[in-house]
Biopython code that builds the backbone (N, CA, C, O; Angstrom):
import numpy as np
from Bio.PDB.StructureBuilder import StructureBuilder

atoms = [
    (1, "MET", "N", (63.405, -67.891, 30.584)),
    (1, "MET", "CA", (64.474, -68.124, 28.818)),
    (1, "MET", "C", (64.890, -69.001, 28.042)),
    (1, "MET", "O", (64.833, -70.116, 28.560)),
    (2, "ASP", "N", (65.223, -68.993, 27.181)),
    (2, "ASP", "CA", (65.395, -70.379, 26.449)),
    (2, "ASP", "C", (66.588, -70.726, 26.890)),
    (2, "ASP", "O", (67.466, -69.922, 27.205)),
    (3, "VAL", "N", (66.693, -72.115, 26.940)),
    (3, "VAL", "CA", (67.591, -73.435, 28.092)),
    (3, "VAL", "C", (68.368, -73.553, 26.951)),
    (3, "VAL", "O", (69.581, -73.343, 26.991)),
    (4, "GLU", "N", (67.803, -73.860, 25.971)),
    (4, "GLU", "CA", (68.986, -74.052, 25.012)),
    (4, "GLU", "C", (69.718, -73.297, 24.763)),
    (4, "GLU", "O", (70.823, -73.647, 24.348)),
    (5, "SER", "N", (69.265, -71.450, 24.977)),
    (5, "SER", "CA", (69.993, -70.548, 24.189)),
    (5, "SER", "C", (71.201, -70.545, 25.014)),
    (5, "SER", "O", (71.221, -70.910, 26.189)),
    (6, "SER", "N", (72.449, -70.016, 24.188)),
    (6, "SER", "CA", (74.068, -70.168, 25.044)),
    (6, "SER", "C", (74.043, -68.716, 25.674)),
    (6, "SER", "O", (73.588, -67.612, 25.374)),
    (7, "PRO", "N", (74.844, -69.350, 26.810)),
    (7, "PRO", "CA", (75.173, -67.539, 27.957)),
    (7, "PRO", "C", (75.413, -66.446, 27.296)),
    (7, "PRO", "O", (75.176, -65.472, 28.010)),
    (8, "VAL", "N", (76.000, -65.988, 25.615)),
    (8, "VAL", "CA", (75.727, -64.839, 25.176)),
    (8, "VAL", "C", (74.874, -64.530, 24.461)),
    (8, "VAL", "O", (74.696, -63.346, 24.174)),
    (9, "GLU", "N", (74.049, -65.598, 23.936)),
    (9, "GLU", "CA", (72.648, -65.206, 23.266)),
    (9, "GLU", "C", (71.997, -64.764, 24.236)),
    (9, "GLU", "O", (71.143, -63.909, 24.001)),
    (10, "ARG", "N", (72.225, -65.239, 25.663)),
    (10, "ARG", "CA", (70.743, -64.204, 26.047)),
    (10, "ARG", "C", (71.741, -63.493, 26.988)),
    (10, "ARG", "O", (71.113, -63.092, 27.967)),
    (11, "ALA", "N", (72.845, -63.231, 27.058)),
    (11, "ALA", "CA", (73.988, -61.562, 27.296)),
    (11, "ALA", "C", (73.420, -60.651, 26.173)),
    (11, "ALA", "O", (72.954, -59.580, 26.562)),
    (12, "GLN", "N", (73.386, -60.904, 24.862)),
    (12, "GLN", "CA", (73.311, -60.302, 24.016)),
    (12, "GLN", "C", (72.019, -59.766, 23.772)),
    (12, "GLN", "O", (71.758, -58.762, 23.109)),
    (13, "ARG", "N", (70.939, -60.803, 24.585)),
    (13, "ARG", "CA", (69.388, -60.406, 24.481)),
    (13, "ARG", "C", (68.881, -59.382, 25.122)),
    (13, "ARG", "O", (68.075, -58.505, 24.813)),
    (14, "ARG", "N", (69.884, -59.804, 26.694)),
    (14, "ARG", "CA", (69.842, -58.908, 28.090)),
    (14, "ARG", "C", (70.220, -57.115, 27.166)),
    (14, "ARG", "O", (69.504, -56.135, 27.368)),
    (15, "PHE", "N", (71.232, -57.097, 26.384)),
    (15, "PHE", "CA", (72.050, -55.901, 26.171)),
    (15, "PHE", "C", (71.136, -55.239, 25.168)),
    (15, "PHE", "O", (70.878, -54.073, 25.465)),
    (16, "VAL", "N", (70.363, -55.856, 23.623)),
    (16, "VAL", "CA", (70.046, -55.761, 23.239)),
    (16, "VAL", "C", (68.548, -54.782, 24.187)),
    (16, "VAL", "O", (68.488, -53.595, 23.867)),
    (17, "GLY", "N", (67.830, -55.100, 24.887)),
    (17, "GLY", "CA", (66.797, -55.107, 25.775)),
    (17, "GLY", "C", (67.228, -53.544, 26.489)),
    (17, "GLY", "O", (66.518, -52.608, 26.124)),
    (18, "ALA", "N", (68.214, -53.267, 27.362)),
    (18, "ALA", "CA", (69.125, -52.580, 28.314)),
    (18, "ALA", "C", (69.516, -51.592, 27.201)),
    (18, "ALA", "O", (69.774, -50.470, 27.637)),
    (19, "LEU", "N", (69.648, -51.772, 25.550)),
    (19, "LEU", "CA", (69.811, -50.416, 24.908)),
    (19, "LEU", "C", (68.598, -49.970, 24.155)),
    (19, "LEU", "O", (68.647, -48.905, 23.539)),
    (20, "ASP", "N", (67.370, -50.797, 24.158)),
    (20, "ASP", "CA", (65.856, -50.164, 24.089)),
    (20, "ASP", "C", (65.921, -49.289, 24.624)),
    (20, "ASP", "O", (65.925, -48.141, 24.180)),
    (21, "ALA", "N", (66.012, -49.787, 26.146)),
    (21, "ALA", "CA", (65.555, -48.923, 26.963)),
    (21, "ALA", "C", (65.993, -47.674, 27.518)),
    (21, "ALA", "O", (65.494, -46.880, 28.316)),
    (22, "LEU", "N", (67.179, -47.728, 26.802)),
    (22, "LEU", "CA", (68.100, -47.108, 27.165)),
    (22, "LEU", "C", (67.865, -45.627, 26.179)),
    (22, "LEU", "O", (68.187, -44.457, 26.385)),
    (23, "GLU", "N", (67.157, -46.303, 25.046)),
    (23, "GLU", "CA", (66.972, -45.378, 23.767)),
    (23, "GLU", "C", (65.507, -44.412, 24.199)),
    (23, "GLU", "O", (65.061, -43.296, 23.930)),
    (24, "ALA", "N", (65.162, -45.447, 24.916)),
    (24, "ALA", "CA", (63.275, -44.753, 25.094)),
    (24, "ALA", "C", (63.408, -44.050, 26.428)),
    (24, "ALA", "O", (62.586, -43.318, 26.979)),
    (25, "ALA", "N", (64.409, -44.358, 26.767)),
    (25, "ALA", "CA", (64.626, -43.074, 28.500)),
    (25, "ALA", "C", (65.072, -42.034, 27.296)),
    (25, "ALA", "O", (64.185, -41.194, 27.145)),
    (26, "VAL", "N", (66.217, -41.836, 26.369)),
    (26, "VAL", "CA", (66.786, -40.670, 25.897)),
    (26, "VAL", "C", (65.166, -39.815, 25.172)),
    (26, "VAL", "O", (64.740, -38.667, 25.297)),
    (27, "ARG", "N", (64.641, -41.016, 24.431)),
    (27, "ARG", "CA", (63.463, -40.304, 24.146)),
    (27, "ARG", "C", (62.655, -39.058, 24.513)),
    (27, "ARG", "O", (62.340, -37.942, 24.100)),
    (28, "ARG", "N", (62.450, -40.244, 25.934)),
    (28, "ARG", "CA", (61.705, -39.453, 27.074)),
    (28, "ARG", "C", (62.464, -38.099, 27.314)),
    (28, "ARG", "O", (61.781, -37.131, 26.982)),
    (29, "ARG", "N", (63.060, -37.951, 27.550)),
    (29, "ARG", "CA", (63.922, -36.625, 28.275)),
    (29, "ARG", "C", (63.864, -36.135, 27.223)),
    (29, "ARG", "O", (62.966, -35.295, 27.179)),
    (30, "GLN", "N", (64.551, -36.280, 26.061)),
    (30, "GLN", "CA", (64.419, -35.003, 24.514)),
    (30, "GLN", "C", (62.831, -34.135, 24.804)),
    (30, "GLN", "O", (62.545, -32.950, 24.977)),
    (31, "GLU", "N", (62.010, -35.453, 24.747)),
    (31, "GLU", "CA", (61.207, -35.049, 24.506)),
    (31, "GLU", "C", (60.196, -33.529, 25.896)),
    (31, "GLU", "O", (59.419, -32.609, 25.640)),
    (32, "LYS", "N", (60.772, -34.011, 27.168)),
    (32, "LYS", "CA", (60.228, -33.498, 27.998)),
    (32, "LYS", "C", (61.677, -32.447, 27.829)),
    (32, "LYS", "O", (61.488, -31.396, 28.442)),
    (33, "ASP", "N", (62.494, -32.480, 27.422)),
    (33, "ASP", "CA", (63.139, -30.890, 27.050)),
    (33, "ASP", "C", (62.671, -30.439, 25.727)),
    (33, "ASP", "O", (62.272, -29.302, 25.977)),
    (34, "ARG", "N", (62.511, -30.611, 24.678)),
    (34, "ARG", "CA", (61.488, -29.622, 24.198)),
    (34, "ARG", "C", (60.273, -29.160, 24.840)),
    (34, "ARG", "O", (60.028, -27.994, 24.528)),
    (35, "SER", "N", (59.181, -29.831, 25.865)),
    (35, "SER", "CA", (58.733, -29.227, 26.189)),
    (35, "SER", "C", (58.911, -28.191, 27.277)),
    (35, "SER", "O", (57.917, -27.519, 27.552)),
    (36, "ALA", "N", (60.316, -27.909, 28.099)),
    (36, "ALA", "CA", (60.412, -27.185, 28.541)),
    (36, "ALA", "C", (60.808, -26.009, 27.683)),
    (36, "ALA", "O", (60.583, -24.802, 27.593)),
    (37, "THR", "N", (61.353, -26.747, 27.227)),
    (37, "THR", "CA", (61.550, -24.990, 26.007)),
    (37, "THR", "C", (60.823, -24.641, 25.364)),
    (37, "THR", "O", (60.841, -23.464, 25.003)),
    (38, "ALA", "N", (59.692, -25.670, 24.864)),
    (38, "ALA", "CA", (58.456, -24.522, 25.297)),
    (38, "ALA", "C", (57.713, -23.651, 25.668)),
    (38, "ALA", "O", (57.212, -22.627, 25.204)),
    (39, "LEU", "N", (57.709, -24.423, 26.939)),
    (39, "LEU", "CA", (57.551, -23.737, 28.266)),
    (39, "LEU", "C", (57.964, -22.385, 28.347)),
    (39, "LEU", "O", (57.409, -21.330, 28.657)),
    (40, "GLU", "N", (59.190, -22.746, 27.950)),
    (40, "GLU", "CA", (59.937, -21.302, 28.753)),
    (40, "GLU", "C", (59.780, -20.011, 27.810)),
    (40, "GLU", "O", (59.763, -18.812, 28.091)),
    (41, "LYS", "N", (59.653, -20.813, 26.379)),
    (41, "LYS", "CA", (59.467, -19.641, 25.560)),
    (41, "LYS", "C", (57.742, -19.174, 25.971)),
    (41, "LYS", "O", (57.478, -18.100, 26.511)),
    (42, "GLU", "N", (57.170, -19.737, 25.764)),
    (42, "GLU", "CA", (55.908, -19.215, 26.428)),
    (42, "GLU", "C", (55.779, -18.578, 27.543)),
    (42, "GLU", "O", (54.713, -17.979, 27.684)),
    (43, "ILE", "N", (56.550, -18.521, 28.398)),
    (43, "ILE", "CA", (56.766, -17.802, 29.496)),
    (43, "ILE", "C", (57.614, -16.607, 29.153)),
    (43, "ILE", "O", (57.574, -15.449, 29.567)),
    (44, "ARG", "N", (58.111, -16.991, 28.598)),
    (44, "ARG", "CA", (58.991, -14.939, 27.863)),
    (44, "ARG", "C", (58.211, -14.640, 27.087)),
    (44, "ARG", "O", (58.415, -13.435, 26.942)),
    (45, "THR", "N", (57.056, -15.042, 26.167)),
    (45, "THR", "CA", (56.096, -14.281, 25.858)),
    (45, "THR", "C", (55.154, -13.688, 26.451)),
    (45, "THR", "O", (54.907, -12.485, 26.360)),
    (46, "LEU", "N", (54.315, -14.838, 27.375)),
    (46, "LEU", "CA", (53.189, -14.225, 28.189)),
    (46, "LEU", "C", (54.237, -12.792, 28.885)),
    (46, "LEU", "O", (53.813, -11.652, 28.698)),
    (47, "SER", "N", (55.570, -12.999, 29.661)),
    (47, "SER", "CA", (55.776, -11.948, 30.207)),
    (47, "SER", "C", (56.044, -10.501, 29.582)),
    (47, "SER", "O", (55.856, -9.423, 30.147)),
    (48, "ASP", "N", (56.569, -10.737, 28.174)),
    (48, "ASP", "CA", (56.639, -10.100, 27.164)),
    (48, "ASP", "C", (55.054, -9.024, 26.812)),
    (48, "ASP", "O", (54.881, -7.886, 26.375)),
    (49, "ASP", "N", (54.352, -9.885, 27.176)),
    (49, "ASP", "CA", (52.857, -9.583, 26.820)),
    (49, "ASP", "C", (52.316, -8.640, 27.952)),
    (49, "ASP", "O", (51.576, -7.695, 27.677)),
    (50, "ARG", "N", (52.689, -8.912, 29.168)),
    (50, "ARG", "CA", (52.267, -8.541, 30.007)),
    (50, "ARG", "C", (52.634, -7.032, 30.528)),
    (50, "ARG", "O", (51.837, -6.278, 31.088)),
    (51, "SER", "N", (53.923, -6.763, 30.246)),
    (51, "SER", "CA", (54.831, -5.725, 30.456)),
    (51, "SER", "C", (54.511, -4.734, 29.324)),
    (51, "SER", "O", (54.654, -3.541, 29.591)),
    (52, "ARG", "N", (54.018, -5.143, 27.867)),
    (52, "ARG", "CA", (53.466, -4.354, 26.977)),
    (52, "ARG", "C", (52.341, -3.624, 27.638)),
    (52, "ARG", "O", (52.506, -2.446, 27.953)),
    (53, "LEU", "N", (50.848, -4.429, 27.947)),
    (53, "LEU", "CA", (50.140, -4.131, 28.617)),
    (53, "LEU", "C", (50.146, -3.576, 30.095)),
    (53, "LEU", "O", (49.022, -3.236, 30.464)),
    (54, "ALA", "N", (50.981, -3.434, 30.870)),
    (54, "ALA", "CA", (51.146, -2.995, 31.947)),
    (54, "ALA", "C", (51.359, -1.138, 31.356)),
    (54, "ALA", "O", (50.679, -0.197, 31.766)),
    (55, "GLN", "N", (52.725, -1.045, 30.107)),
    (55, "GLN", "CA", (52.694, 0.026, 29.874)),
    (55, "GLN", "C", (51.511, 0.835, 29.371)),
    (55, "GLN", "O", (51.150, 1.956, 29.729)),
    (56, "ASP", "N", (50.663, -0.481, 27.898)),
    (56, "ASP", "CA", (49.572, 0.327, 27.720)),
    (56, "ASP", "C", (48.293, 0.973, 28.510)),
    (56, "ASP", "O", (47.502, 1.813, 28.082)),
    (57, "LEU", "N", (48.330, 0.134, 30.187)),
    (57, "LEU", "CA", (47.567, 0.492, 31.227)),
    (57, "LEU", "C", (48.265, 1.890, 31.354)),
    (57, "LEU", "O", (47.677, 2.837, 30.831)),
    (58, "ASP", "N", (49.054, 2.044, 31.776)),
    (58, "ASP", "CA", (49.725, 2.850, 32.325)),
    (58, "ASP", "C", (49.697, 4.363, 31.200)),
    (58, "ASP", "O", (50.207, 5.399, 31.629)),
    (59, "LYS", "N", (49.479, 4.354, 30.711)),
    (59, "LYS", "CA", (49.202, 5.252, 29.415)),
    (59, "LYS", "C", (47.640, 5.724, 29.602)),
    (59, "LYS", "O", (47.133, 6.834, 29.763)),
    (60, "ALA", "N", (47.296, 4.882, 29.543)),
    (60, "ALA", "CA", (45.417, 4.837, 28.949)),
    (60, "ALA", "C", (45.019, 5.809, 30.498)),
    (60, "ALA", "O", (44.255, 6.773, 30.552)),
    (61, "GLN", "N", (45.772, 5.218, 31.603)),
    (61, "GLN", "CA", (45.455, 5.821, 32.968)),
    (61, "GLN", "C", (45.921, 7.288, 32.711)),
    (61, "GLN", "O", (45.261, 8.216, 33.178)),
    (62, "ALA", "N", (46.838, 7.471, 32.113)),
    (62, "ALA", "CA", (47.815, 9.078, 31.859)),
    (62, "ALA", "C", (46.293, 9.816, 31.087)),
    (62, "ALA", "O", (45.391, 10.489, 31.586)),
    (63, "ARG", "N", (46.509, 9.372, 29.815)),
    (63, "ARG", "CA", (44.897, 9.374, 29.189)),
    (63, "ARG", "C", (43.857, 10.439, 29.849)),
    (63, "ARG", "O", (43.528, 11.596, 29.589)),
    (64, "SER", "N", (43.493, 9.438, 30.868)),
    (64, "SER", "CA", (41.997, 9.405, 31.438)),
    (64, "SER", "C", (42.059, 10.518, 32.494)),
    (64, "SER", "O", (41.047, 11.062, 32.938)),
    (65, "VAL", "N", (43.463, 10.857, 32.912)),
    (65, "VAL", "CA", (43.514, 11.573, 33.731)),
    (65, "VAL", "C", (43.335, 12.901, 32.945)),
    (65, "VAL", "O", (42.357, 13.623, 33.139)),
    (66, "GLN", "N", (44.307, 13.195, 32.056)),
    (66, "GLN", "CA", (44.189, 13.983, 31.220)),
    (66, "GLN", "C", (42.308, 14.583, 30.567)),
    (66, "GLN", "O", (41.679, 15.641, 30.577)),
    (67, "LEU", "N", (42.108, 13.413, 30.168)),
    (67, "LEU", "CA", (40.329, 13.292, 29.536)),
    (67, "LEU", "C", (39.520, 14.182, 30.492)),
    (67, "LEU", "O", (38.745, 15.106, 30.243)),
    (68, "GLU", "N", (40.043, 13.474, 32.023)),
    (68, "GLU", "CA", (38.931, 14.248, 32.893)),
    (68, "GLU", "C", (39.324, 15.584, 33.099)),
    (68, "GLU", "O", (38.494, 16.453, 32.834)),
    (69, "SER", "N", (40.473, 15.925, 33.536)),
    (69, "SER", "CA", (40.826, 17.359, 33.327)),
    (69, "SER", "C", (39.733, 18.292, 32.231)),
    (69, "SER", "O", (38.731, 18.983, 32.414)),
    (70, "VAL", "N", (40.225, 18.041, 31.500)),
    (70, "VAL", "CA", (39.727, 17.997, 30.549)),
    (70, "VAL", "C", (38.262, 18.585, 30.423)),
    (70, "VAL", "O", (37.865, 19.703, 30.751)),
    (71, "SER", "N", (37.820, 17.915, 30.064)),
    (71, "SER", "CA", (36.053, 17.076, 30.566)),
    (71, "SER", "C", (36.023, 18.433, 32.253)),
    (71, "SER", "O", (35.185, 19.306, 32.479)),
    (72, "LYS", "N", (36.789, 18.201, 32.764)),
    (72, "LYS", "CA", (36.751, 19.369, 34.441)),
    (72, "LYS", "C", (36.026, 21.031, 33.490)),
    (72, "LYS", "O", (34.886, 21.486, 33.394)),
    (73, "LYS", "N", (37.435, 21.502, 32.935)),
    (73, "LYS", "CA", (37.141, 22.335, 32.230)),
    (73, "LYS", "C", (36.189, 22.984, 31.464)),
    (73, "LYS", "O", (35.537, 23.986, 31.755)),
    (74, "VAL", "N", (36.170, 22.158, 30.216)),
    (74, "VAL", "CA", (34.589, 22.416, 29.691)),
    (74, "VAL", "C", (33.531, 22.814, 30.073)),
    (74, "VAL", "O", (32.873, 23.822, 29.813)),
    (75, "SER", "N", (33.286, 21.409, 31.139)),
    (75, "SER", "CA", (31.752, 21.816, 32.439)),
    (75, "SER", "C", (31.877, 22.991, 33.016)),
    (75, "SER", "O", (30.842, 23.585, 33.319)),
    (76, "GLU", "N", (33.021, 23.524, 33.268)),
    (76, "GLU", "CA", (32.977, 24.827, 33.843)),
    (76, "GLU", "C", (33.287, 25.966, 32.917)),
    (76, "GLU", "O", (33.245, 27.027, 33.541)),
    (77, "ARG", "N", (33.521, 26.089, 31.918)),
    (77, "ARG", "CA", (33.029, 26.870, 30.606)),
    (77, "ARG", "C", (32.003, 26.940, 30.036)),
    (77, "ARG", "O", (31.740, 27.939, 29.367)),
    (78, "LEU", "N", (30.933, 25.639, 30.173)),
    (78, "LEU", "CA", (29.429, 25.233, 30.070)),
    (78, "LEU", "C", (28.628, 25.853, 30.828)),
    (78, "LEU", "O", (27.548, 26.344, 30.498)),
    (79, "ASP", "N", (29.178, 25.858, 31.988)),
    (79, "ASP", "CA", (28.437, 26.591, 33.260)),
    (79, "ASP", "C", (28.457, 28.014, 33.237)),
    (79, "ASP", "O", (27.612, 28.754, 33.739)),
    (80, "SER", "N", (29.583, 28.373, 32.559)),
    (80, "SER", "CA", (29.530, 29.891, 32.586)),
    (80, "SER", "C", (29.000, 30.244, 31.448)),
    (80, "SER", "O", (28.153, 31.134, 31.520)),
    (81, "ALA", "N", (29.182, 29.919, 30.664)),
    (81, "ALA", "CA", (28.580, 30.096, 29.312)),
    (81, "ALA", "C", (26.750, 30.434, 29.602)),
    (81, "ALA", "O", (26.189, 31.529, 29.615)),
    (82, "ILE", "N", (26.238, 29.239, 29.781)),
    (82, "ILE", "CA", (25.129, 29.140, 30.578)),
    (82, "ILE", "C", (24.601, 30.202, 31.501)),
    (82, "ILE", "O", (23.450, 30.604, 31.331)),
    (83, "GLY", "N", (25.307, 30.662, 32.411)),
    (83, "GLY", "CA", (25.123, 31.681, 33.376)),
    (83, "GLY", "C", (24.815, 33.021, 33.031)),
    (83, "GLY", "O", (23.938, 33.709, 33.552)),
    (84, "SER", "N", (25.868, 33.468, 31.793)),
    (84, "SER", "CA", (25.834, 34.546, 31.098)),
    (84, "SER", "C", (24.651, 34.271, 30.378)),
    (84, "SER", "O", (23.832, 35.190, 30.365)),
    (85, "ILE", "N", (24.399, 33.378, 29.860)),
    (85, "ILE", "CA", (23.195, 33.436, 28.333)),
    (85, "ILE", "C", (21.820, 33.601, 29.339)),
    (85, "ILE", "O", (20.950, 34.439, 29.104)),
    (86, "ARG", "N", (21.773, 32.657, 30.503)),
    (86, "ARG", "CA", (20.762, 32.983, 31.240)),
    (86, "ARG", "C", (19.948, 34.410, 31.611)),
    (86, "ARG", "O", (18.804, 34.810, 31.396)),
    (87, "GLY", "N", (21.488, 35.137, 32.483)),
    (87, "GLY", "CA", (21.435, 36.489, 33.143)),
    (87, "GLY", "C", (21.136, 37.707, 31.538)),
    (87, "GLY", "O", (20.706, 38.860, 31.532)),
    (88, "LEU", "N", (21.567, 36.848, 30.407)),
    (88, "LEU", "CA", (21.138, 38.543, 29.369)),
    (88, "LEU", "C", (19.368, 37.675, 29.084)),
    (88, "LEU", "O", (18.283, 38.242, 28.963)),
    (89, "LEU", "N", (19.593, 36.549, 29.059)),
    (89, "LEU", "CA", (18.256, 36.278, 28.922)),
    (89, "LEU", "C", (16.676, 36.991, 29.903)),
    (89, "LEU", "O", (15.522, 37.276, 29.583)),
    (90, "ASP", "N", (17.512, 37.031, 31.216)),
    (90, "ASP", "CA", (16.404, 37.144, 32.525)),
    (90, "ASP", "C", (17.032, 39.012, 32.230)),
    (90, "ASP", "O", (16.003, 39.656, 32.433)),
    (91, "ARG", "N", (17.981, 39.877, 31.933)),
    (91, "ARG", "CA", (17.931, 41.037, 31.213)),
    (91, "ARG", "C", (16.852, 41.730, 30.085)),
    (91, "ARG", "O", (16.348, 42.832, 29.869)),
    (92, "GLU", "N", (16.835, 40.593, 29.610)),
    (92, "GLU", "CA", (15.820, 41.084, 27.937)),
    (92, "GLU", "C", (14.247, 41.107, 28.367)),
    (92, "GLU", "O", (13.349, 41.758, 27.834)),
    (93, "GLN", "N", (14.142, 40.038, 29.700)),
    (93, "GLN", "CA", (12.910, 39.350, 29.775)),
    (93, "GLN", "C", (12.178, 40.847, 30.924)),
    (93, "GLN", "O", (11.032, 41.279, 31.040)),
    (94, "ALA", "N", (13.177, 41.150, 31.422)),
    (94, "ALA", "CA", (13.459, 41.872, 32.315)),
    (94, "ALA", "C", (12.868, 43.449, 32.202)),
    (94, "ALA", "O", (12.149, 44.061, 32.991)),
    (95, "GLY", "N", (13.543, 43.935, 30.709)),
    (95, "GLY", "CA", (13.573, 45.185, 29.857)),
    (95, "GLY", "C", (12.796, 45.140, 29.352)),
    (95, "GLY", "O", (12.530, 46.032, 28.546)),
]
sb = StructureBuilder()
sb.init_structure("model")
sb.init_model(0)
sb.init_chain("A")
sb.init_seg("    ")
for serial, (resi, resn, name, xyz) in enumerate(atoms, 1):
    if name == "N":
        sb.init_residue(resn, " ", resi, " ")
    sb.init_atom(name, np.array(xyz, "f"), 0.0, 1.0, " ", f" {name:<3s}", serial, name[0])
structure = sb.get_structure()
């Protein structure tokens, strides 16, 4: 420190330095708070997306079960129709 400066000037420089450090700390804290707020918003968005996707998956699975049931019924009807046609063809060829 400057030996020629008065104790008041030295105290004033230390005070200004402390204020600068405090302002820097406040800015860092504000940035952390903004980051935390942004992160919380992103987490809420992801949670909402997850819920929506879970509902969509449940609906798709229910639809898949329904389609499998319909597919099985169609397959059974086709097998029955093929059997009937073969029976008719066999009778026609025998006759």
